[in-house]
ROTIKOL-681756 format. One record per residue (C-alpha): x, y, z; residue number from 1. Coordinates in pm, 1 decimal. Each point is the difference from the previous one (the first is absolute). Example, Ala and Ser with C-alpha at 12.3 -4.5 7.8 and 13.67 -1.06 7.14 Angstrom:
          u          v          w   resi
     1230.0     -450.0      780.0      1
      137.0      344.0      -66.0      2
***
This chain:
          u          v          w   resi
    10317.6     1170.6     5422.9      1
     -183.0      128.2     -295.3      2
     -290.2       96.2      166.2      3
      149.0      194.1      256.4      4
      222.0      185.3     -306.5      5
     -342.4       93.3     -150.7      6
     -162.6      100.4      326.3      7
      328.4      229.3       46.4      8
      -14.3      130.8     -346.4      9
     -361.5       90.5       40.1     10
       41.9      174.9      348.6     11
      296.3      190.4     -154.2     12
     -231.6      107.5     -276.6     13
     -254.8       81.9      205.3     14
      232.3      296.4      192.8     15
       39.1      158.7     -346.7     16
      -91.3      343.0      -15.9     17
     -207.8      164.2     -310.0     18
      318.5      203.7     -106.1     19
      236.4     -344.2       39.1     20
     -312.1     -190.1     -203.0     21
       41.5      282.6     -284.6     22
      391.4       36.7       15.6     23
      -27.7     -416.4      -55.5     24
     -247.3       12.2     -279.4     25
      188.9      293.9     -197.9     26
      325.0     -159.8       23.9     27
     -150.0     -306.7     -168.3     28
     -183.6      143.1     -224.2     29
      301.4      190.0     -114.1     30
      209.9     -277.7      -55.7     31
     -264.4     -197.0     -184.1     32
      -54.9      287.8     -205.7     33
      377.4       25.2      -32.2     34
       56.4     -355.2      -94.3     35
     -307.8      -22.9     -248.4     36
      129.0      311.9     -160.7     37
      382.2     -102.2      -51.5     38
     -127.7     -290.6     -172.6     39
     -274.8      153.6     -205.2     40
      299.0      268.6     -107.9     41
      250.7     -327.2      -97.1     42
     -282.2     -144.9     -214.8     43
      -72.3      354.6     -131.9     44
      339.0       14.5     -103.4     45
       68.2     -347.0      -95.1     46
     -254.1       29.0     -216.2     47
      122.0      383.7     -184.0     48
      341.7     -162.3       -8.9     49
     -138.6     -316.9     -252.8     50
     -221.8      210.5     -157.8     51
      287.7      268.6      -96.1     52
      252.6     -291.1      -64.0     53
     -259.2     -156.1     -226.6     54
     -109.7      317.2     -183.3     55
      328.2      168.1       14.3     56
      233.2     -267.6      -84.6     57
     -136.4     -330.0     -103.6     58
     -287.9       96.9     -212.7     59
      251.9      277.3     -160.9     60
      309.7     -287.1      -36.0     61
     -259.1     -192.2     -168.5     62
     -106.6      306.3     -233.4     63
      330.4      109.4      -81.2     64
      146.1     -343.3      -68.1     65
     -287.1       13.7     -292.1     66
       87.3      290.4     -141.3     67
      380.0      -85.2       -6.2     68
     -134.5     -309.6     -200.8     69
     -176.1      221.1     -210.9     70
      306.3      214.6      -72.0     71
      175.1     -307.4     -109.7     72
     -201.9      -65.5     -228.5     73
      -15.0      319.9     -123.0     74
      361.5      -30.6      -78.5     75
        7.5     -383.5     -114.0     76
     -284.8      146.6     -271.8     77
      178.3      305.0      -84.6     78
      346.5     -236.1      -73.9     79
     -163.1     -273.0     -139.7     80
     -166.4      266.0     -260.2     81
      301.7      239.7      -49.3     82
      222.9     -349.7      -34.0     83
     -243.4      -90.8     -313.2     84
      -36.5      319.3     -138.4     85
      232.3      240.9       82.7     86
     -294.7      238.4       29.3     87
      173.0      291.4      288.9     88
     -338.3       35.2      120.4     89
      -24.1     -349.4      178.4     90
      321.8      135.1      195.6     91
     -252.8      217.7      150.4     92
     -218.2     -254.4      260.3     93
      356.3     -155.9       -0.2     94
      134.8      314.1      217.1     95
     -320.9      104.6      187.6     96
       11.2     -380.5      114.6     97
      357.8       53.7      145.8     98
     -119.5      327.0      155.2     99
     -271.0     -149.9      189.5    100
      228.2     -349.0       92.9    101
      250.5      231.9      148.1    102
     -308.6      183.1      210.1    103
     -152.8     -350.9       68.4    104
      301.2     -149.1      103.1    105
       99.8      258.1      261.5    106
     -361.1       -4.8      146.1    107
      -20.6     -331.8       47.0    108
      351.6        7.1      142.5    109
     -105.1      286.2      251.7    110
     -397.6     -187.6       97.7    111
      222.8     -358.9       39.1    112
      290.4      102.3      172.4    113
     -114.2     -164.1      301.0    114
     -125.3     -323.7     -160.0    115
      329.5     -194.1      -45.2    116
     -149.3     -240.6     -230.0    117
     -164.2      284.9     -177.6    118
      345.6      148.4      -96.0    119
      121.8     -360.1     -139.3    120
     -295.7      -20.8     -203.3    121
       63.9      384.7     -138.1    122
      388.1     -115.0      -70.1    123
      -71.4     -311.8     -202.6    124
     -237.2      231.8     -224.9    125
      257.9      265.0      -38.6    126
      249.3     -251.7      -50.6    127
     -227.0     -139.2     -253.2    128
      -81.1      314.6     -158.2    129
      374.8      110.8        5.5    130
       57.7     -352.6     -215.8    131
     -267.9       37.1     -274.9    132
       83.9      419.4      -34.5    133
      373.8     -105.9       29.8    134
      -82.7     -279.9     -287.4    135
     -263.3      105.2     -211.0    136
     -132.5      373.5       57.2    137
      306.0      205.3       22.5    138
      187.4     -153.2     -292.1    139
     -333.3       -3.0     -219.9    140
      -80.4      332.3       87.1    141
      358.9      170.2     -112.4    142
      -34.6     -133.1     -341.5    143
      -47.6      212.2     -260.5    144
     -338.3      141.5      -78.0    145
     -189.8      -70.2     -351.5    146
       69.7     -384.4      -57.2    147
      -80.4     -283.2      187.6    148
      264.6     -140.4      263.7    149
      178.5     -316.5      -80.1    150
       72.0      -27.3      385.7    151
     -386.2      -43.9       71.1    152
      -48.2     -271.6     -220.3    153
      341.0     -179.2       91.7    154
      -58.3       32.1      380.8    155
     -401.2      -73.4      -25.1    156
       -1.4     -322.8      171.9    157
      246.7      104.8      291.1    158
     -196.3      338.2       21.1    159
     -324.4     -176.3       59.6    160
      153.0     -232.1      232.7    161
      140.8      290.1      171.2    162
     -298.8      160.2       48.5    163
     -221.9     -301.7       99.6    164
      222.1      -41.3      316.8    165
      -47.0      395.0       67.6    166
     -365.5      -79.2       -9.9    167
       34.6     -282.9      169.8    168
      170.5      216.9      299.6    169
     -250.4      269.3      -47.7    170
     -278.7     -264.9       92.2    171
      199.3     -133.9      308.1    172
       15.4      318.8      105.7    173
     -358.6      121.3      -41.9    174
     -138.3     -338.3      110.9    175
      219.5       55.5      320.0    176
     -128.7      349.4       42.0    177
     -348.8      -84.1      -26.2    178
       50.1     -338.9      213.5    179
      106.2      298.9      269.3    180
     -257.0      239.4      -90.5    181
     -280.8     -296.6       63.8    182
      193.2      -58.8      343.4    183
      -21.2      362.8      106.8    184
     -348.8       -9.2     -112.4    185
      -88.0     -280.5      198.5    186
      197.8      135.2      288.8    187
     -223.3      340.9       10.7    188
     -306.7     -161.0      -32.2    189
       92.6     -241.3      314.4    190
      139.3      306.3      172.1    191
     -344.2      167.7      -66.3    192
     -222.5     -277.4       85.4    193
      231.8      -17.3      331.7    194
      -46.2      375.9       49.8    195
     -397.1       -8.0      -19.1    196
       34.1     -262.6      237.6    197
      206.3      156.1      241.2    198
     -257.1      344.9      -46.5    199
     -247.0     -206.7       57.2    200
      132.2     -175.4      322.8    201
      111.1      362.5      108.4    202
     -328.4      138.7      -46.8    203
     -154.0     -298.9      199.7    204
      254.3       29.6      252.9    205
      -57.1      405.6       31.5    206
     -374.1      -72.1        5.8    207
       48.6     -280.3      287.6    208
      258.7      244.3      207.5    209
     -268.7      272.1      -51.5    210
     -314.7     -210.1      117.1    211
      250.6     -128.8      320.5    212
       56.3      338.8       48.1    213
     -383.7      104.4        4.1    214
     -107.4     -300.5      207.1    215
      292.6       96.5      295.4    216
      -84.6      341.5      -16.7    217
     -354.7     -113.7       65.8    218
       32.8     -273.3      248.8    219
      318.8      184.0      180.2    220
      -96.0      408.4      -15.2    221
     -373.8       86.3     -162.7    222
     -192.5     -300.0      144.0    223
      147.9       70.8      366.0    224
      -14.0      354.2      -31.0    225
     -410.1      -45.4     -158.2    226
      -76.4     -203.1      324.2    227
      197.9      206.1      216.2    228
     -216.2      345.4     -120.6    229
     -329.4     -253.4       25.9    230
       94.1      -24.2      327.0    231
       44.5      370.5       71.0    232
     -277.8      122.5     -162.2    233
     -267.5     -232.3      212.5    234
      168.9      123.4      320.2    235
       19.2      359.5     -142.1    236
     -396.6      -62.7      -51.3    237
      -71.4     -112.8      363.5    238
      115.4     -351.9       -9.6    239
      271.4        0.4      253.3    240
      -44.3     -345.6      139.0    241
      152.6     -179.7     -374.7    242
      323.6     -105.2       56.7    243
      290.7       39.8     -272.3    244
      118.2     -321.5     -104.1    245
      385.4       45.1     -136.4    246
      120.4      -94.6     -330.6    247
      249.0       81.0     -242.6    248
      365.5       80.0       36.2    249
      150.3      129.6      326.9    250
      -68.5      367.3      -36.0    251
     -336.2      -23.7      -63.1    252
      -86.7     -302.4      290.5    253
      210.8      216.8      218.5    254
     -238.2      293.6     -117.5    255
     -323.2     -217.8       34.7    256
      121.5      -62.5      364.4    257
       71.6      329.1      110.2    258
     -364.3      165.9     -168.9    259
     -158.8     -335.6      197.5    260
      195.3      141.2      314.4    261
     -153.2      325.6      -75.1    262
     -338.8     -123.7      -67.1    263
       12.6     -195.2      357.4    264
       98.8      321.7      173.7    265
     -230.6      180.4     -182.6    266
     -270.3     -218.5      151.0    267
      119.3       30.4      351.1    268
       26.6      389.5      -54.2    269
     -382.6      -22.7     -140.0    270
     -129.4     -187.2      285.9    271
      164.0      246.2      251.1    272
     -169.7      289.6     -213.0    273
     -272.8     -158.1      -41.2    274
      -20.4      -73.9      421.2    275
       90.0      364.8       13.0    276
     -224.3      152.9     -216.9    277
     -299.1     -174.2      192.6    278
      149.3      147.8      299.5    279
        8.7      332.7     -133.8    280
     -340.9      -26.3     -151.0    281
     -170.2     -102.8      330.7    282
      238.0      284.3      199.4    283
     -165.4      310.3     -304.9    284
     -332.7     -173.2       42.3    285
       36.6       41.3      376.1    286
      172.4      345.6      -73.0    287
     -290.1      100.5     -183.3    288
     -229.0     -130.4      221.9    289
      162.7      230.8      277.7    290
       20.3      241.6     -209.4    291
     -350.2       21.6      -76.0    292
     -111.8      -48.2      354.7    293
      267.4      291.9       85.4    294
     -197.4      202.5     -211.0    295
     -365.4      -77.6       95.6    296
      144.6       64.1      333.2    297
      127.0      314.8      -72.3    298
     -312.2      114.2     -190.0    299
     -230.6     -144.4      271.7    300
      166.0      129.1      295.1    301
       22.9      341.5     -148.3    302
     -389.9       -5.1      -58.8    303
      -26.1     -134.3      325.7    304
      193.3      280.6      160.6    305
     -197.0      273.8     -217.0    306
     -320.5       15.3      277.8    307
      182.5      -29.5      306.9    308
      270.4      273.1     -104.4    309
     -250.3      213.2     -102.0    310
     -174.1        9.5      339.1    311
      336.9       22.3      204.5    312
       86.7      334.9     -270.6    313
     -384.7      142.8       38.1    314
      -11.7      -10.6      333.9    315
      379.9       96.3      122.8    316
      -89.1      283.3     -243.7    317
     -336.1       73.7      179.0    318
      235.3       31.5      349.0    319
      214.0      250.4     -154.3    320
     -280.4      226.3     -106.2    321
     -247.1      -52.9      314.3    322
      274.7       14.4      278.8    323
      349.5      203.3     -174.1    324
       92.7      263.1      257.7    325
     -250.7     -157.8      253.0    326
      254.0     -236.1      125.8    327
      357.8       61.2       82.0    328
      299.5       -3.3     -249.7    329
       83.8     -356.6       39.4    330
     -324.2     -111.4      -57.7    331
      -35.6      198.8     -330.4    332
      305.9     -110.7      -95.6    333
      -96.8     -377.7       41.5    334
     -312.8       85.4     -212.1    335
      222.7      128.4     -252.0    336
      203.8     -313.7      -54.6    337
     -295.2     -184.7       13.9    338
     -133.5      185.3     -302.5    339
      329.9      -55.2     -167.0    340
       13.7     -314.9       50.9    341
     -319.2      -76.7     -118.3    342
       72.9      200.3     -317.5    343
      310.3     -167.9      -73.3    344
     -175.3     -345.4       64.2    345
     -242.0      108.0     -288.3    346
      266.9       59.2     -258.5    347
      177.7     -301.3       96.6    348
     -297.7     -231.6      -45.2    349
     -102.2      209.1     -363.6    350
      338.4      -41.7     -103.8    351
       12.7     -351.4      100.1    352
     -365.4      -81.0     -164.4    353
      146.4      177.2     -345.6    354
      291.1     -222.7       13.6    355
     -153.1     -316.9       46.3    356
     -230.0      125.9     -303.0    357
      317.9       13.2     -236.7    358
      -48.7     -311.8     -240.0    359
     -327.5      -92.5      197.5    360
     -267.3      196.6      -80.8    361
      185.2      260.7     -248.8    362
       98.1     -247.0     -289.4    363
     -238.7      141.3     -320.7    364
      278.7       17.4     -240.4    365
      -63.6      236.9     -321.9    366
      142.1      223.1     -197.8    367
      157.5      304.9      237.5    368
      130.1      310.5     -101.7    369
      281.7      131.8      226.2    370
      -37.8      337.6     -116.9    371
     -304.4       -2.8      128.2    372
       51.6     -166.2      368.9    373
      257.7      272.7       43.5    374
     -177.2      292.8      -70.2    375
     -283.0     -175.6      250.7    376
      300.3       20.3      211.6    377
       95.2      314.5       16.6    378
     -402.8      101.6       21.3    379
      -13.7     -192.2      310.3    380
      360.1      117.3      138.8    381
      -81.5      337.0      -98.5    382
      -69.1      149.6      369.0    383
      349.3      -96.6      137.8    384
      160.9       74.3     -356.7    385
     -104.8      329.0       31.4    386
       81.3       35.9      360.5    387
      370.7     -100.9      -88.2    388
       31.1      143.5     -313.9    389
      121.1     -319.6     -152.7    390
       75.5       32.0     -374.3    391
      -84.3     -352.7     -164.0    392
       96.6     -157.0     -345.7    393
        4.3     -257.9     -220.5    394
       31.7     -179.3     -334.5    395
     -240.8     -103.2     -186.2    396
     -122.4     -357.5      185.0    397
     -134.1     -273.3     -200.3    398
     -308.7     -211.2      -20.0    399
       18.4     -324.5      192.9    400
     -257.2     -274.4       52.7    401
      -18.8       28.2      433.9    402
     -276.9       40.7      257.7    403
      -49.8      350.3      -39.5    404
      -82.7       54.3      394.1    405
      309.8     -141.5       77.3    406
      202.5      234.0     -241.5    407
     -155.3      260.3      157.8    408
       88.1     -110.6      369.1    409
      369.8      -31.1     -153.2    410
       22.3      337.2     -121.2    411
     -141.4      119.9      247.4    412
      219.9      -91.9      286.8    413
      311.9       27.9     -175.9    414
      -46.5      366.6      -99.3    415
     -151.4       42.2      351.4    416
      276.6      -94.2      160.6    417
      244.9      192.3     -229.0    418
     -163.8      320.1       44.8    419
      -48.8     -121.3      381.2    420
      365.6      -91.7       85.8    421
      134.7      356.7     -152.2    422
      320.0      168.4      134.9    423
     -139.8      280.2      272.5    424
      -44.2      336.0     -119.3    425
       65.8      -96.1     -343.8    426
     -244.6      -39.4     -315.4    427
      -40.1     -353.0     -137.4    428
       87.2     -100.9     -332.0    429
      -89.5     -354.1     -111.5    430
       26.1     -152.1     -352.1    431
     -130.6     -296.1     -152.8    432
      122.0     -226.7     -290.4    433
     -113.7     -305.8     -207.8    434
      246.7     -215.3     -178.9    435
      -76.8     -266.9     -256.3    436
      237.9     -323.8       99.4    437
      -63.5     -266.7     -212.1    438
     -385.2     -157.1      108.8    439
       17.7      203.6      332.4    440
      -33.5      377.1       72.9    441
      244.9      147.6      223.6    442
     -118.1      270.8      220.2    443
      150.7      274.4      226.7    444
     -126.7      243.1      283.1    445
      276.7      259.0       31.4    446
       24.4      264.6      312.1    447
      252.6      234.5      146.6    448
     -101.7      -81.9      365.5    449
      118.4     -147.9      340.9    450
       65.3     -329.8     -197.4    451
       40.6     -352.6      146.5    452
      299.0     -160.4      124.9    453
      103.7     -298.7     -179.5    454
       42.1     -182.2      318.5    455
     -396.8       50.0       14.2    456
      -39.2      -56.4     -388.3    457
     -201.6     -364.8       51.7    458
     -151.9       82.3      309.5    459
     -232.7      315.3      -89.5    460
     -170.5     -244.1     -224.3    461
      -90.2     -235.3      321.9    462
     -361.0       74.0      157.0    463
      -66.2      259.2      267.0    464
      431.1       25.7       14.8    465
       45.7      384.9       49.8    466
      333.4      173.2        5.4    467
     -127.3      304.5      177.0    468
     -246.2       77.7      296.0    469
     -324.4       97.9      -88.6    470
       67.4      345.6      173.2    471
      223.5       72.0     -271.3    472
     -166.5     -161.4     -298.6    473
     -361.9      -88.7       19.8    474
     -133.8     -366.4     -125.2    475
      -26.2     -361.7       35.8    476
      277.9     -144.8     -131.8    477
     -165.0     -237.0     -258.0    478
       16.6      237.1     -319.1    479
      352.6     -144.2     -134.5    480
     -164.0     -335.6       70.4    481
     -287.9       28.4     -177.9    482
      191.5      137.3     -351.0    483
      200.1     -317.1       86.3    484
     -295.5     -202.6       -5.0    485
     -162.2      183.2     -296.5    486
      296.6      -17.7     -252.2    487
       66.7     -372.9      146.0    488
     -400.0     -117.6      -85.2    489
      106.0      176.5     -329.7    490
      307.1     -222.6      -71.5    491
      260.7      291.0       46.5    492
      251.0       59.1      285.3    493
       48.6      327.5      179.3    494
      313.8      113.4      177.4    495
      190.7      295.8      106.8    496
      272.4      175.9     -241.4    497
      322.7      -37.7      236.0    498
      234.0      192.0     -257.2    499
     -254.0      303.2       22.6    500
      134.9      248.4      267.5    501
     -188.5      372.8      -69.2    502
     -322.9     -150.3      206.8    503
     -187.5     -350.4      -82.9    504
      -78.9     -213.5     -321.5    505
     -223.9     -215.3       -5.5    506
       -0.2     -265.8     -328.3    507
     -261.9     -263.4      -89.1    508
      -69.8     -199.9     -280.1    509
     -374.7      -79.2     -180.8    510
      -42.5     -244.1     -316.4    511
     -230.2      130.6     -223.5    512
     -281.4     -309.0       75.8    513
      142.4     -169.0      296.0    514
      -66.0     -380.4      -16.2    515
     -336.2     -159.3      106.6    516
     -133.1      315.0       18.8    517
     -290.2      -75.2     -127.6    518
      -78.4     -316.1      208.6    519
      138.5      201.2      336.4    520
     -307.4        1.0      195.8    521
     -133.0     -308.7      -80.7    522
      149.5     -161.7      312.9    523
      -47.5      294.4      212.1    524
     -326.4       38.6      261.1    525
     -146.2      304.3       32.0    526
       -4.0       50.3      361.8    527
      -91.4      392.3      -40.1    528
     -383.1      -46.6        7.6    529
       47.4     -288.1      261.3    530
     -214.5      134.5      323.1    531
      271.7      101.6      275.9    532
      -20.7     -250.9      312.4    533
     -117.5      186.2      350.0    534
***
């Protein structure tokens, strides 16, 4: 039964939380300190009381009793001298003794008011004094001065006996007062020794209590928290298979268990994430290989198509020049269709070739002055600018680390589109801005042309996507797709501003120096110099 009670009590303690242990510990500590404080206060009070009684009562009573005896001796000496000589000067110590006697007797009665035995001794002294004064002192003092008093000689023996009784009463009183003084001194010494032992015990108990509190905090809180922190640090450093052992009070054990559950879930999530990462890496590798193959295919295909297309274009043009007007109208129309198709095919192939070269051939990153690139673009587009009367303005453009050829293609396509897609019979106005936004530059190309409907804001950046027929606006539909590829190759983004309604506003961002710009060309194979297949 005793073992079961002990086991039950241990289980009960194991369910205590940190706050409960702290509350109980603080309550016990306060109770112990309160008991110690009360004991110390009682000992100090007892010591102070005995000390005050010794100093203010017992010692003062002894001193006053001695002074009373001295005053009575002065009276006896004065009376005896006056009785023998009749000299009035001997009455001076007698009169002074009377005054001191009255004062000392009053003081003693006040000091001994709580001491019945002391008051009894004082009454005996008073009675003896009154008897001596009545029979000896006052009658002799009343005798005429100038001659010895006959009463002094007559009552000399009686006076001596009466004063001896008085001295005996004084001696008894003083012995008793000194005995009480000695007893009070012994009690004070004993109480002081007790005080010293009590305070020594209090110090030992406080030290023991502090040690228990420290050890309890160490075992119950700091040690489990340190162990939990060490386990958590090990897990944070990558040791996810390290289990967390619950220790300490119930709430710390519960916390350890919850962290261990989180660890196990994290291990499971990491396993799933690792598997997903491996699949993603495999898919990324496949995608990169596929993109590389597609780029190579586009490049090689465009090269391979150059020669047969040139032949088709050359011969159809020869047919048109040699047989124009010699055949019927249908034949001339068919020949014109063939020539136009061959020319458009040539434009498409060249544009596709340029598109495939972005990021693969033109990747010489260096400092590029965009103001200079803008001047070159305006020079290249000077004919269409003069024909349309376009007015092109721009803010001061920054210098960036980029591929100069791609920057030229970017600005030429954007400015060229703004000039091309103008409103009929209206002089186009185009403005270029550049604003620094943190680590990026935001550029805008704004025109007052025909604009782009919001539903087509994404479609215009897809290769070969056209919003108008070739009869209305010429081109291959690859310009904005190439701009998107150039901007993204340099780490930026490009989009149509849907809030602008006065025409078209293209916004795009470029960094001062794209990440990995120095190594951008390392993983790309220059296929521009490869021999085209036939």
